[in-house]
C-alpha positions as CSV (number, residue, x, y, z in Angstrom):
1,M,11.3,11.2,-0.6
2,R,12.9,10.6,-4.1
3,F,12.4,7.0,-5.8
4,S,14.0,5.2,-8.8
5,P,11.7,5.2,-11.7
6,D,11.6,1.6,-11.6
7,D,10.8,1.1,-7.9
8,V,7.4,-0.1,-7.1
9,V,5.9,2.6,-4.4
10,C,3.1,1.0,-2.3
11,R,1.1,3.1,0.3
12,V,-0.7,0.4,2.6
13,A,-3.6,1.5,5.0
14,L,-4.1,-0.7,8.0
15,N,-7.3,-0.4,10.5
16,L,-7.6,-2.7,13.3
17,G,-10.9,-1.9,14.4
18,W,-11.6,-4.3,17.4
19,V,-8.1,-3.4,19.4
20,R,-8.5,-1.3,22.5
21,T,-5.0,-0.2,23.2
22,A,-2.2,1.2,20.9
23,E,-0.2,-1.7,22.4
24,E,-2.7,-4.1,21.2
25,A,-2.4,-2.7,17.7
26,L,0.9,-2.5,17.2
27,R,1.7,-6.1,18.8
28,A,-0.6,-7.1,15.8
29,W,1.3,-5.2,13.1
30,L,4.6,-5.8,14.4
31,P,5.5,-9.2,12.5
32,L,4.1,-7.3,9.3
33,V,6.1,-4.3,9.4
34,S,9.2,-6.2,10.4
35,E,8.6,-8.3,7.3
36,L,8.2,-5.5,5.0
37,R,10.3,-3.3,6.2
38,P,8.6,0.1,5.2
39,V,10.3,3.1,4.8
40,S,7.8,5.0,6.3
41,T,5.1,4.1,8.8
42,Q,2.6,6.4,10.5
43,F,0.5,5.0,13.6
44,E,-2.5,6.8,14.8
45,E,-6.3,6.4,17.1
46,A,-9.0,6.3,14.7
47,G,-10.8,9.8,15.3
48,P,-14.2,9.3,17.1
49,D,-16.1,10.9,14.6
50,G,-14.3,9.4,11.6
51,L,-15.2,6.3,9.5
52,R,-13.0,3.6,11.2
53,R,-12.6,2.6,14.8
54,G,-9.6,1.4,16.7
55,Y,-6.2,1.9,15.4
56,L,-4.6,2.9,12.2
57,A,-1.3,2.5,10.2
58,D,-0.1,3.6,7.1
59,L,3.2,1.9,5.4
60,L,5.2,3.4,2.7
61,V,6.5,0.0,1.6
62,V,8.9,0.4,-1.8
63,F,10.1,-2.5,-3.8
64,P,13.2,-2.4,-6.1
65,P,13.2,-3.3,-9.7
66,P,13.6,-6.9,-10.5
67,E,17.2,-7.7,-11.8
68,G,17.3,-6.7,-15.5
69,G,14.0,-4.6,-15.4
70,T,14.0,-1.1,-16.4
71,A,11.4,1.7,-17.0
72,E,12.1,2.2,-20.7
73,G,10.4,-0.4,-22.7
74,G,11.1,-3.5,-20.6
75,T,13.6,-6.3,-21.0
76,A,12.7,-10.6,-21.4
77,E,13.7,-10.4,-17.4
78,G,11.8,-7.1,-16.4
79,G,8.4,-7.7,-18.8
80,T,6.3,-4.7,-19.5
81,A,5.6,-1.9,-16.7
82,R,2.5,-3.5,-16.2
83,D,4.6,-6.9,-15.1
84,R,6.6,-4.9,-12.7
85,L,4.2,-3.4,-10.8
86,L,1.9,-6.7,-10.8
87,A,4.5,-8.9,-9.7
88,P,5.6,-7.1,-6.1
89,V,2.2,-6.0,-5.7
90,D,0.6,-9.8,-5.8
91,E,2.9,-10.8,-3.6
92,L,2.3,-8.0,-1.4
93,A,-1.9,-8.4,-1.4
94,R,-1.0,-12.3,-0.8
95,R,1.0,-11.3,2.5
96,L,-1.7,-9.1,3.7
97,G,-4.3,-11.8,3.2
98,L,-6.0,-10.1,0.1
99,D,-7.0,-10.9,-3.2
100,P,-4.4,-10.0,-5.9
101,A,-7.2,-10.2,-8.6
102,A,-8.9,-6.9,-7.0
103,F,-5.9,-4.9,-7.8
104,E,-7.4,-2.6,-10.4
105,V,-4.3,-1.1,-12.7
106,D,-4.6,2.6,-14.3
107,E,-4.2,2.8,-18.0
108,D,-0.9,3.4,-18.4
109,G,0.2,0.3,-16.0
110,L,2.6,2.3,-13.6
111,G,0.0,2.7,-10.8
112,G,-3.4,1.1,-9.2
113,A,-5.3,0.6,-6.1
114,L,-6.7,-2.7,-4.1
115,N,-9.9,-1.2,-2.3
116,V,-11.2,-3.7,0.3
117,K,-14.8,-2.6,0.1
118,D,-16.3,-5.3,2.6
119,E,-14.5,-5.6,5.8
120,R,-15.2,-9.5,5.8
121,D,-12.9,-9.5,2.8
122,G,-10.1,-7.4,4.8
123,S,-6.9,-9.1,6.0
124,P,-5.8,-10.4,9.4
125,Y,-3.9,-7.2,9.5
126,G,-6.8,-5.1,8.7
127,A,-5.4,-4.0,5.7
128,Y,-8.4,-2.3,3.4
129,L,-6.1,-0.2,0.9
130,V,-3.0,-0.7,-1.4
131,L,-2.3,2.0,-3.5
132,A,1.0,1.4,-5.9
133,L,3.0,3.6,-8.2
134,T,5.9,3.0,-10.0
135,G,8.7,5.5,-9.3
136,A,6.6,7.8,-6.7
137,D,4.7,8.0,-3.7
138,P,1.0,7.2,-4.7
139,L,-0.5,9.8,-2.6
140,N,2.3,12.4,-3.5
141,P,3.4,11.8,-6.9
142,E,5.4,15.1,-7.3
143,G,7.6,14.6,-4.3
144,E,6.4,17.3,-2.5
145,Q,5.0,17.4,1.0
146,A,1.2,17.4,1.0
147,D,-1.3,17.8,3.4
148,Y,-4.7,16.0,2.4
149,G,-7.7,17.4,4.7
150,D,-10.1,15.0,2.8
151,T,-12.1,12.3,4.7
152,G,-11.5,9.6,2.5
153,E,-15.3,9.0,1.9
154,D,-14.3,9.1,-1.8
155,L,-12.5,5.7,-1.3
156,L,-15.0,3.7,0.3
């Protein structure tokens, strides 16, 4: 999937460990999915051997650039690359019920992550990880399809 160099692309990982059926999980996530209008979604039951219980969702959400903002240097309206990243990520984190201050930005100010380490800090939608990158999918910055066979333990 191709994105504009100014798009803020977010991967949102959700886990509802308390639901017992796919129908319950989808009903719980429907308002969020309807509001965010992700360009890609993936829903699945958590594996019995995995770190998670219940049902999992992965949402790929794209925020277009602000009016007047560009990837090159920024403008008065667009701010710096870091500002253009943080504006939609802060709004997304609040919508998910997460603390935007927990979002850690990389050195370039073009990407970052919000990793909820404690389930009590999670959101009503079960959001536990938000990855963001300007201009590319955070899990696949080169744009090619990739298969990630890792367990994800390094994210905990």
